[in-house]
N, CA, C and O of each residue as an XYZ file, in Angstrom:
296
protein
N     107.952    102.812     81.369
C     107.903    101.685     82.250
C     106.460    101.212     82.342
O     105.528    102.012     82.253
N     106.284     99.925     82.517
C     104.967     99.328     82.681
C     104.946     98.591     84.011
O     105.860     97.827     84.321
N     103.900     98.824     84.796
C     103.715     98.116     86.060
C     102.428     97.307     85.981
O     101.360     97.846     85.692
N     102.540     96.027     86.237
C     101.384     95.132     86.220
C     101.036     94.783     87.661
O     101.905     94.387     88.438
N      99.763     94.932     88.012
C      99.283     94.556     89.332
C      98.194     93.510     89.151
O      97.228     93.725     88.419
N      98.358     92.388     89.816
C      97.414     91.281     89.679
C      96.413     91.313     90.831
O      96.784     91.523     91.985
N      95.139     91.101     90.499
C      94.080     91.054     91.510
C      94.421     89.985     92.545
O      94.986     88.950     92.190
N      94.101     90.204     93.776
C      93.334     91.297     94.359
C      94.222     92.397     94.934
O      93.761     93.174     95.770
N      95.470     92.481     94.513
C      96.430     93.397     95.138
C      96.409     94.820     94.594
O      97.217     95.640     95.028
N      95.533     95.137     93.679
C      95.473     96.495     93.129
C      94.479     97.352     93.915
O      93.723     96.845     94.744
N      94.496     98.633     93.646
C      93.571     99.583     94.288
C      92.118     99.179     94.056
O      91.282     99.288     94.953
N      91.825     98.707     92.833
C      90.452     98.346     92.492
C      90.106     96.908     92.816
O      88.932     96.539     92.811
N      91.112     96.087     93.101
C      90.870     94.666     93.310
C      90.845     93.891     92.012
O      90.519     92.704     92.007
N      91.183     94.541     90.907
C      91.189     93.915     89.583
C      92.614     93.927     89.026
O      93.473     94.659     89.517
N      92.857     93.115     88.002
C      94.133     93.184     87.301
C      94.259     94.568     86.672
O      93.272     95.123     86.190
N      95.467     95.124     86.675
C      95.650     96.429     86.041
C      97.054     96.566     85.484
O      97.987     95.881     85.904
N      97.170     97.463     84.535
C      98.451     97.815     83.943
C      98.577     99.327     84.003
O      97.682    100.048     83.561
N      99.675     99.803     84.544
C      99.949    101.240     84.615
C     101.120    101.559     83.706
O     102.142    100.873     83.737
N     100.974    102.597     82.897
C     102.043    103.045     82.014
C     102.652    104.320     82.583
O     101.933    105.268     82.900
N     103.955    104.344     82.710
C     104.678    105.528     83.165
C     105.429    106.059     81.954
O     106.370    105.424     81.477
N     105.017    107.221     81.455
C     105.522    107.746     80.195
C     106.355    108.996     80.453
O     105.825    110.029     80.864
N     107.658    108.901     80.211
C     108.493    110.092     80.386
C     108.346    111.025     79.189
O     108.058    110.576     78.080
N     108.540    112.299     79.411
C     108.494    113.246     78.302
C     107.453    114.309     78.496
O     106.749    114.343     79.506
N     107.363    115.175     77.520
C     106.433    116.290     77.565
C     105.026    115.882     77.192
O     104.751    114.710     76.935
N     104.143    116.858     77.166
C     102.725    116.588     76.908
C     102.485    115.999     75.528
O     101.554    115.213     75.353
N     103.296    116.355     74.548
C     103.120    115.800     73.196
C     103.386    114.292     73.196
O     102.669    113.531     72.546
N     104.410    113.870     73.920
C     104.742    112.443     74.000
C     103.633    111.687     74.723
O     103.220    110.612     74.288
N     103.159    112.246     75.817
C     102.093    111.606     76.584
C     100.810    111.525     75.757
O     100.144    110.490     75.760
N     100.457    112.590     75.057
C      99.252    112.604     74.216
C      99.330    111.547     73.124
O      98.358    110.842     72.855
N     100.492    111.447     72.504
C     100.677    110.448     71.440
C     100.567    109.034     72.001
O      99.907    108.181     71.407
N     101.204    108.782     73.131
C     101.139    107.453     73.751
C      99.703    107.108     74.132
O      99.268    105.972     73.941
N      98.968    108.069     74.664
C      97.568    107.845     75.013
C      96.747    107.509     73.781
O      95.980    106.546     73.785
N      96.906    108.305     72.718
C      96.183    108.042     71.461
C      96.479    106.647     70.925
O      95.568    105.922     70.524
N      97.750    106.277     70.919
C      98.153    104.973     70.388
C      97.593    103.825     71.223
O      97.170    102.806     70.677
N      97.592    103.988     72.538
C      97.131    102.902     73.400
C      95.622    102.734     73.386
O      95.135    101.604     73.401
N      94.865    103.831     73.358
C      93.404    103.670     73.359
C      92.870    103.274     71.993
O      91.674    103.021     71.851
N      93.730    103.216     70.991
C      93.323    102.735     69.676
C      93.207    101.207     69.650
O      92.590    100.652     68.741
N      93.791    100.524     70.635
C      93.719     99.059     70.686
C      92.298     98.633     71.030
O      91.638     99.294     71.833
N      91.813     97.547     70.441
C      90.469     97.053     70.764
C      90.348     96.737     72.258
O      91.224     96.099     72.842
N      89.265     97.187     72.854
C      88.995     96.915     74.252
C      89.698     97.831     75.237
O      89.518     97.691     76.446
N      90.498     98.772     74.738
C      91.213     99.704     75.611
C      90.533    101.066     75.533
O      90.202    101.545     74.449
N      90.331    101.681     76.690
C      89.721    103.006     76.726
C      90.279    103.766     77.912
O      90.844    103.174     78.832
N      90.120    105.060     77.890
C      90.531    105.901     79.001
C      89.492    105.774     80.111
O      88.291    105.759     79.839
N      89.940    105.685     81.341
C      89.025    105.560     82.481
C      88.225    106.847     82.666
O      88.720    107.946     82.415
N      86.994    106.690     83.105
C      86.162    107.844     83.436
C      86.598    108.410     84.782
O      87.211    107.710     85.588
N      86.282    109.674     85.020
C      86.595    110.308     86.303
C      85.899    109.550     87.432
O      84.695    109.301     87.364
N      86.643    109.187     88.456
C      86.088    108.481     89.605
C      85.906    106.990     89.414
O      85.469    106.294     90.331
N      86.236    106.494     88.238
C      85.985    105.081     87.934
C      86.786    104.134     88.836
O      86.258    103.119     89.289
N      88.043    104.458     89.096
C      88.852    103.542     89.902
C      88.345    103.474     91.342
O      88.332    102.400     91.943
N      87.932    104.598     91.892
C      87.401    104.601     93.249
C      86.060    103.866     93.287
O      85.785    103.137     94.241
N      85.228    104.046     92.269
C      83.953    103.327     92.204
C      84.181    101.821     92.110
O      83.476    101.047     92.757
N      85.151    101.404     91.317
C      85.459     99.976     91.195
C      86.010     99.431     92.512
O      85.678     98.318     92.919
N      86.855    100.226     93.172
C      87.405     99.796     94.463
C      86.283     99.600     95.475
O      86.290     98.627     96.228
N      85.328    100.510     95.498
C      84.183    100.388     96.400
C      83.337     99.160     96.037
O      82.984     98.367     96.910
N      83.020     99.010     94.762
C      82.198     97.890     94.298
C      82.855     96.548     94.610
O      82.170     95.575     94.924
N      84.177     96.501     94.522
C      84.908     95.252     94.758
C      85.307     95.046     96.219
O      86.073     94.134     96.531
N      84.788     95.895     97.119
C      85.024     95.716     98.541
C      86.401     96.136     99.026
O      86.820     95.748    100.117
N      87.116     96.932     98.221
C      88.449     97.396     98.621
C      88.375     98.685     99.438
O      89.311     98.998    100.174
N      87.283     99.433     99.321
C      87.061    100.664    100.075
C      85.664    100.628    100.679
O      84.740    100.052    100.105
N      85.522    101.252    101.848
C      84.188    101.454    102.418
C      83.590    102.696    101.762
O      84.286    103.438    101.070
N      82.305    102.913    101.984
C      81.665    104.112    101.435
C      82.303    105.367    102.026
O      82.458    106.369    101.328
N      82.671    105.321    103.298
C      83.312    106.484    103.923
C      84.676    106.767    103.288
O      85.033    107.927    103.080
N      85.428    105.727    102.983
C      86.726    105.918    102.338
C      86.546    106.488    100.925
O      87.293    107.376    100.515
N      85.561    105.982    100.186
C      85.299    106.488     98.835
C      84.889    107.961     98.882
O      85.317    108.753     98.043
N      84.060    108.327     99.866
C      83.666    109.727    100.023
C      84.868    110.598    100.392
O      84.966    111.743     99.952
N      85.774    110.057    101.194
C      86.977    110.804    101.570
C      87.862    111.063    100.352
O      88.453    112.137    100.236
N      87.958    110.099     99.451
C      88.722    110.291     98.216
C      88.097    111.435     97.417
O      88.802    112.328     96.948
N      86.767    111.404     97.263
C      86.079    112.460     96.526
C      86.284    113.827     97.175
O      86.508    114.819     96.482
N      86.208    113.876     98.491
C      86.384    115.140     99.216
C      87.815    115.667     99.047
O      88.020    116.872     98.896
N      88.785    114.777     99.073
C      90.181    115.185     98.899
C      90.400    115.769     97.506
O      91.084    116.781     97.352
N      89.826    115.135     96.506
C      89.968    115.627     95.127
C      89.276    116.973     94.963
O      89.782    117.850     94.263
N      88.114    117.143     95.607
C      87.358    118.392     95.474
C      87.938    119.543     96.295
O      87.599    120.703     96.060
N      88.809    119.231     97.255
C      89.374    120.275     98.119
C      90.245    121.237     97.334
O      90.895    120.850     96.363
N      90.255    122.460     97.748
C      91.096    123.473     97.083
C      92.380    123.678     97.850
O      93.215    124.489     97.450
């Protein structure tokens, strides 16, 4: 399934496309390889979506720090 979110309604405030891939890790790995082979497509860096959300005014600095703290929690 593909979900398209048009700015400014996404988490980052930018247009985005989310791919929902059913199957095991081999299927997901293959789909990832095939998709990032397209020109201009790349895998997001860790924390990139939260940084973009902050930069685009969708999150405050406190909210961005809370996201980081939640991810770092054990």
